[in-house]
N, C-alpha and C positions, 0 to 999 in steps of 0.2 A: 483280571484283565478284561478288556472289552471283547465282545463277540461281534463279528462282521457278518452281515447278511446282504443278499443281493435280490433286487427285483428283476423282472424280465428284461429290463434295459441295462442291467449291470450296475445300477446306482447303488452305492454302498449305504447301508443302514447300520450305524454304529450303536451298540447297546452295551452300556457299562454300569457297574454297580456304584461308581462315584463319578463326579465331574472330571476328576483327573484321569480316571480310566477312559472316559469318553474322549478326552483330548488326546491321550496316547493312541487310542484306536483310530481317531481321525487322522493323526499324523502318519501312522503306519500304513493305513490303506491308501492314503494319498501317495506315499512313496512307492508302494507296490504298483499302483495304477499309472503313476506319472513321474517316474524316476528322472527321465531326461528333462522334463519341464522344470522340476525342482532344481536340478543341477544348473540348468541355464538361468533360471531366475536368481539363484544364489550368486552366480557369477556376474550377472548384470548388476545386482545390488552391491556387490563388493568391488566392482571395477576390475574383474579378472577374466572377462569374456575373451579378450584378445589372446590370452594364454592358450586357448583351445581353438579359436576361430581365426586368428591371424590379424594382420594389419587392418582389415576391413572393420573390425570391432574396436579399434584403438580409440577412435573419437569418442565413442560412448564411455569407455573406461576412464578416459581423462575427465570427462564431464562428471561422471559418478564420483571420482575422487575429489574433484574441486568443489562439488556441491555438498560434500560431507554426508552422503547417504548412509554409509556404514557408521560413521561417527555419530550421526543423529540417532540412528537406530539403537546404538549402545546407550546413549543418554536416555532415550525414551524407555528402554528396558529397565534401566536403573530407577527411573521415575515411577514404575509400576508399583501398585500396592502388592502386598504379599500374596494375596489370593490370585490376582491376575498373573503375577510372575510365576507362581506354581503351575497355573493352567498352561501358560505358554511353554514352560519348561517341560511339562509332561508331553505336550504336542511335539516338541523337538526330540524328546526321547523316542517317541513313536516314529518320527521321520527317520531317525538314524537306525532304528531297528528295521524299518522297511527297506532302507537303502542297503543295509547289510545283507538282507535276504535276497534282493534282486541283483545286486552288484551292477556290472556294466552290461546287462543283458539287453537293454533298449537298443534298437537299431542305430539311433543317432550316437549313442555313447560308443558303440562298437565301431562305427564309421570314423569317429574321431580318436579312437584308442584311449578313451578317458574313463577313469573310475570315479564315480560320484564321491565327493568329499563330505565328511561329517558336517552337520549344522551346529552352530553355536546357539546359545540361548536367545540371543538378540536377532538371529537371522530372520525369523518371521516378520519382525518389524521392518527390517531392511527390505524384504521382498514386497511388503505392503507399500512402503514409501516409494520404491522404484516404479511401482505401477501408477503412481499419481504425481510424480515430479513434474511432468509436462501437462497435467490435467488442469492446472489453474490457468494462469495467463502469462507465463514467462515468454513463450513464443509470440503471443498476441501483442505484448507490449513492445517487443523488439520490432515487430512488423509496424505497429502504429508509429513508433518513433521514426523509423526509416521513411515511412510513407509521408509523414508530416515534413520531414526534411526536404523531400523531393517535391511534394505537391502542395504543401501548405495546409491550412486548417481543414480544407475540404476533403482531405484524405480520410477523415472519419467515415465517409461513405464506403470505404473499402474495408472497414474494421468489422467484419462479421465473423461468426463462429468459425474457429480455425479447424483445419482438417485433422489435426492430431488431438483435438479436444474430445472429452467424453460428452455424450449427450444422454438422453433417456426420455421415455414417456412413463408416466405413472398417473393413474386415476382411480377414484373410488366413489361409490355412492352409498348413501345411508339405506337402512333397512326398509324404509317406506317406499323406496324405488325398486326393490328387488322382489322376485317371486317368492323367495324364502322368508322374507321379513328381517334378514340380517345383512350386514354390509358385504360388498364385494370389492376387491382390489385387483387391478390389472396393470400390466405395464411391461416394459422391456428396456434394459440398458443398452446403449449404443457405444461401442468401442471399435477400435481396430480389430478386425477378425483375425484370429490366430489359430495355428495348429501346433500343438493341442489347444483346446478351447480355453478361453479366459476364465470361465466359471465352471465349477464342479457341483453337480447336483449331489446332495447328501442329506442324510437324516442322522440326527444326534439325539440319543435317548439315554437318560440317566435314571436308574431304578432306585437310587438312594431315597428312602422314604422321608428323610430330612431335607433332601435337595433334589426333588424330581423335576425333570423336564423332558420334553419330547418335541423336537423341532425339525421341520423339513425346510430346506432352503438352498441357496447358492453360496458356495464358499469360493474364496480365492485359493487355488492350490498353493500351499505354503503358508497359509494364514489360518489360525484356529478359529472356530466358531463360524457364524453366518451373519456378519454385521449389516449386510445391505438388503437382502431380500429373504424373508422367511415367514413361515406359518407355524406358530407355537401351539396350535390347538384352540386356545381362547383368544389369541391376539395375533395379528399379522401385520407386517410392515414392508415398505418398499421405499426406494430412494430415486431421485434424479440428481444430476449435478446442478448445483445452485448457480453456476457461472459466477461464483464469488471471486472477489479480488483480495487474496491473502498473501500475495507475493509482490514485492517491490524490487525494482532494479535501480541501483545507485551508481552514478558516475563518480568513481573514486579519484581523489587528487593523487598526483604523483610527486614525491614518493608516497607509497601507501602508508596510512596510519595503521601499523600492524599490531594486532592483538596476539596472533599466533602465526607462525610460519614453519613449515617443515617440507621435506621432500619425500615422495613415495615413488617406488619403482614399479612400472607396469611391464609384466612379461608379455612378449609377443611371439606367437608361434611362427617359426621360420623367419624370425627377425631379431634384431637387437632389442634389448630392454630399453624402455623409455622412462626417463626421470620426469616426474610431474611435481611442480612446486605448488603446494597448497598454502594459500594465504587467507587469513581471516581478519577482517577489519571490524570496527565497532558495529557496523551494519550487518555483516555476515560474510560468508565466503565469497571470494573473487572467482567467478565461474568462467570468465574470459577476460582478456586484457582490459583493465580499467573499469570493469563492471562487477558489482557485487550483488548478491541475492539475499534478500531478507524475507523469511517465510515464518509462518506461525510455528511450524514444527521445530525449526532450528532455534527460534527465540525461546520457546517454552521447554524444549527437550521432551516433548510429549506428542503422541499420535492419537491418544484416546482409547488405547487398548483396555483400559479399566472398564469400558462399556461392554466388553465381549461376554462375560459371564452374566451380568445383570440382564442382558438382552435374552440370553437363553432361558433365564428364569422368569421372564416377563409373563404376566397373565392379563394385563389390562393396558389400555392406551396410556394411562398415567405411568405404568411401570416402564414402558418403552421410552416415554418422554423423559423420565428421570434418568434412565440409563444413558440416554444420548446427551445429557448435560455434560458428560465427560468427554464428548467427541471433540477432536481438534481439526483434523483435515483428512481428506478433502471436505470442503463445506458442502453439505447436501440439503436438498429439499426432501423431507420425509413425509410419507403418507402412512397412517397407521389406523387400524380399526379393530374392534373387539366384539366378543359375543354379547356384550351389554348394549351394543348398538352405537357406541361412540365412534366417530370418525374425526380424525384430526390431521391438520397439516402443521408442520413446524420446520424451522431452519435449524440444522445441527452443525456445529463447528465454530471455529474462532476466526472472526474477521477483525483486523486491526483498525483503530481509528487513526487517521492521519489526513494530510492535506489532499484536496481534490487533485492537485497536480500529480500526486503519486499514482493515481489510477490511470493516467493518460499515457504514461511512457516512462522514460528514464529521467530521474531527478538528480539534482546536485547533492552529493553527500555532505558538502560543506554548509548547506542551507539548513539552519535549525528548524525551519518551518516544515521540512519533510520528515521530521522524526515521528515515530509512532508515539501516541499519547495514551493508549489504553485499548480496550476491546469493546466491540459493539455489544450492546445489551440485548435483551430478549425482545426483539421487535417483530418477529415472524412466528406467530402461533395462532391458528384459527380452528375452531370447532365447527364442523360442517352441519351437524344436526341430522336427524333421521331422514329428512327429506332433501338433504343437500348433496353436494358433490364437490370433489377436489380434483383438479387437473393441473399437472405440472409437467412441462416439457422444455425446461432450460430457458424459458422466456422471461422477459421483464414482467414482473407480477404487478407492478404499480409504482407509485412514487416512492414507497418504502424501499424498493429495490435499489434506488440511488445510493443508499447507505451500504449496500452489499457489494455491488460491482458496477461495471460500466460497459461491458461487452457481453451481451446476452444473445442467445439464439433468436432468429426471427420467430414470430409468433405462429407460423403456419401450422405446425403440428398441434400445438395447444388449442388453437382455434378450431381445427378440424375435429379433434377429440371432443371438445365441448359441443360442437354442432352435432356430432354423431350421438352423443348422450342426450342432448336436447333436454326435454322435460319427460323423457320416457319413464314409464313405470313397468313393473313386472320383469325387470332385467334378470338375466340368467348368466351363468358362466359362459355359455355358448355365445351369448350376445357380446360379452367382453372379448372373447377370443376372436370374434369377427372384426372388432375394432382394430386389433393387431394387424389384420390383413388388408386394411384400407390403403389403396395405392393412388388416391387422387392427389395431384400435384398442384398446389395453389400458385406456385411460381410460373406456371405455364402462361397465365393471363397477361402479365406485363411483357413477356417475351414475344408472344405471338401478336400482340398489338403493334409491334414494330413492323410486321409484315402482314398488313390487313388482307384477310381473305384466304391466306395460305393454309390455315388449319381449320377452316370452317367445317363443322360437323363432328369434330373430335371432342370427346368429353374430358380430356385432360387426365385420364387414368393411365398410369405407367404400368400397364399389364405386360407380362412377359411375352404374350402371344400377339401383341399389338404392333402392326406395321407403322401406324401413325406415331406411336410413342418412339419407335426407332427413328423415324424421320425427324421428329422434334429433337431428339437427342443429338442427331448428326448436325442439325442446324445450330443448336445451342453450342456444341463443341466448336464448330467453325467460327461462331461469333466470339466465343471466349478467346480463341487463338488470335483473331483479328484485333480485338480490343487490346489484348496483352502486347501485341506487336506495335501499338501506336507509339510514335516517337516520344511523346510526353512522358511515357512510362519507362523509357529505356534505362534511365539511371537505376530504377528499382531492380533490374536484372543483374546488376553488378553483385558478385558474391560478397556477403557480409556475414559475420558471426559464425558460430560453431556449426559444423555439418549436422549435428543433432537437431538443429532448428530448421533444417532445409525445407521440410514440409510446411512449416509456419510462414516461411519467407518466400516461397515460390510464387512468382507473380501470376502465372497462368492459373495456378490453384486458387489464389486469392480472388482473381477476377471471376472465376467460376462460382465462388461462394457469394460474391457481391453482385453478380450480374443482374438478377431480378430487381434488386433495389436500385441499381443504376438505371435500369429500364423504366422503372416506375417513377423515379424522381428526376431523371435527366442527368447527364454527365456534365460536371462543371469544368471539364478539362479540354473544352473545344474539340471533343471527339464527336464525329458525325455518326452517332449510334444507329440511326435509321439507315444511313447509307451502308454502313458495315453489315447491318442485318440483312439487307437485300442481297449483298454479295455473299454472305454466309448461307442464305437460303439457296442460292444458285449452286454454291459449292456442295451443299448437302444433297440437293436433288440429283446432281451428277454422280455423287457417291452412291446414292440409293439406286440410281438407274443401272449402275454397274453390278449391283447385288440385289436384284428384284426379289421381293418376298421376305427381305430381312425383317426379323422381329426384334423387339427390344431384348428379349431373352437370349438372342443369338450372340450378342456382345456384352450384355449385362450379366456376367457370370460370376459365380462364387469363386473368390480368389484369396483365400486366407494367407497371411504371412507366416513364414516359418523361419526359425533362426538360420537355417542353411541358405536362405535367400541372401544372406550377407556375403556368401562366398560363391557366387554363380560360376559355373564351369568347374569348380573344384569339388563342391558338395551338392548333392541333389536332394531336395526336400522330398519326403514321402508323398506320393501322389494322393490327391483327393478328387472326387468327381467334380467336374466343372459344370454345375447345374445352372440353368438360366433362372434369373430372378425377376420378379415383379418389384415395384417400388422405386424409390429414388431418395436422394439425400434429405429432402424436406417433406417427404410423405410420412404419414404415421408409420407405415411399413418402411422404415428407414433402411435403405440399401445404398449406401453412399459410394459413389465413384468420383472421379476427378474430371469433370467436363473440360474438354480441351486437351486432356492428357490420355485418359483411358476410360472406357465404359466398365471395366472390371470392378466388381464389388469388393472393396477392401475394408469397408466399415459398415456396421449394421448391428442388428439385435444379437448380442452375444448370449442372450437368454430371453425367454418369454415366460410369463406366468399369469395365472388367474388364481387368486386366493379367495376361497369361499369360506366365510365365517360361520355359515350354517352347517357345513359338512366338509371337513378337511379332505375327506376321500373324494369329494367332487372337485377339488382343486386340480389344476393341470399346469404342466410346464414343458419346456423343450430347450435344448441347446443346439447350436449349429452342427456339432459333430457327434460326440458321444461320451460315455463315462470313462473310457480308457484313453490314455495318451500314447499307447503303443499301436502303430499303424498295422501291425500284424493281427491285432485283436479284432474279432468281429464287432466288438462294441466301440471301436474307434470312431466310426462315423455312421452308426446305424440310425441316428436320429436326423441325419442330413436331409433326406427326402421329405420327411414330414415338416421339418423346419422350413425348407424351401417352399413347400406348398402352403405354409401358413397354418398348419394344424399343430395341436398340442397332444401330449400323452397324460393320462391321469396319474396323479400322485398316489402311490401305494402306501397305505398306513396299517394294513392288517398283517401282523407278523406271520400269520399262518400262510400267507401267500408268498413268503420270502424263502430263499434257500440260504443256509449258512455256508460261509466260505470254509 
């Protein structure tokens, strides 16, 4: 069996004699460290969260049942090759052993009076799928469709990166640009901040002489391996969300053309059970009345888990590239580099071929032109060369991106990273870490141009100690609220669609995301943006006058979500320090809030890393909280201060510096 070691930050280092031992050890230590998180994710994936949380979780459970998360996970598990299936099975055995050992000891489990339930062999696939169901463009398409209905074709101006979507930064340079002569990779994934944290730092080492590997990286609690961000000694890789379009929404005719239909019952704590009708049409499952979802994973019955072991065994850029040929979803931009000096960008995942109309919103299921006709081929693969660089930050990468998607993040982060790298040489890991911390906000310029002279002398840096950043944020929020209240937008405020899509369809939130674009290009909706801006500035200055000395960090505070937030007043989430944050949504240092709603940081870097190909021990990483999911554990949020300050901790690779559990 595997042995578990810990470094000074409590990060688990799993050492096994076979790959299956390593998988078992990873599963067991994850359950010991994060029993509550695993139970909650399992329930989210199976649509059973209302059973312990009550009616507030019912909407999600209904959506999970209707979108076939568990059903798709079972199919994807059956699709796995024998080796991958055994690897996942060993991980599940480890999870169940760990859950048996810790029982209901986690504070959240005790508060709910819940005993964690055993995992099935397909549960890790369901947990992975539930993390990414809303990461594609389901909510964005619903918003785009509704906005076009109300505003016409100009509504595309409001179709910017959605608040529930995943983002990320990743960049790399070749060895001719570094002090060591070998490549560096840096970056950070951006997701909704959660407690416990989204990613788990881990080391997975196999001592089998016929199958050796030693990999450090970030794992999803509940999912074996390290598919997204890792350093395997000779090769390292990282991803960003490709903003790809691999989900379509069809307006189904009534009565439905039914392929399958059944009824499932959702148990509700302190309430009556609710029957949920599950309907599958030739396009896919009906997720709400009249609308079906077609996604790569449900069509193929595959998630790409056959890539997990080959990634751990990878030694070169080509090895990683081949492993990711099996990837399905989410569709990612991948940056990979090795000790031979190779640096490569590639797209990984399956993007369907179909009509352009499918990308823009809801399409008619009866129209044969909207059918999928195949899969996008290999169109995105670039070798950077020893003197080159790769930057990816969810932006539109060029004309070829039109084959991949239609709703990309604005280019602000990508452009800023490219500018910070410039043509510099002699780059070090410390230089890469400093890029993480850059808080310049490019979207300041079009917004302050609406109020000439009001922000003269300010450099546009969203520093936590800046009073000017606080004033700008107050002005921006006031302007967002005023634009959102314009009569022409009133129909958009009418409730539509499932509550699970609330963040994607909230008008104030959407205006906040699109405001800089509207300011730069003008509003086509007969909105007097300049007049609203002057009124917003006056409102903001009155607000600041009542709170003189306010800094950006006073209101822009770390506010991770916890499952107990679903039941305010009944359950109290374990407290975490409310530290002030530099950065903003479109800064390289992404600390996303909701202008017009709240300055609190709900989204940001759920991990940061620098992978050094010359010396893995010189690599560094950080997570927002810590290694433990138990709020009583000193390791629950011992990395928070460093993360908030923008610093990293070194990766430990010397086994002599570790302590065995």
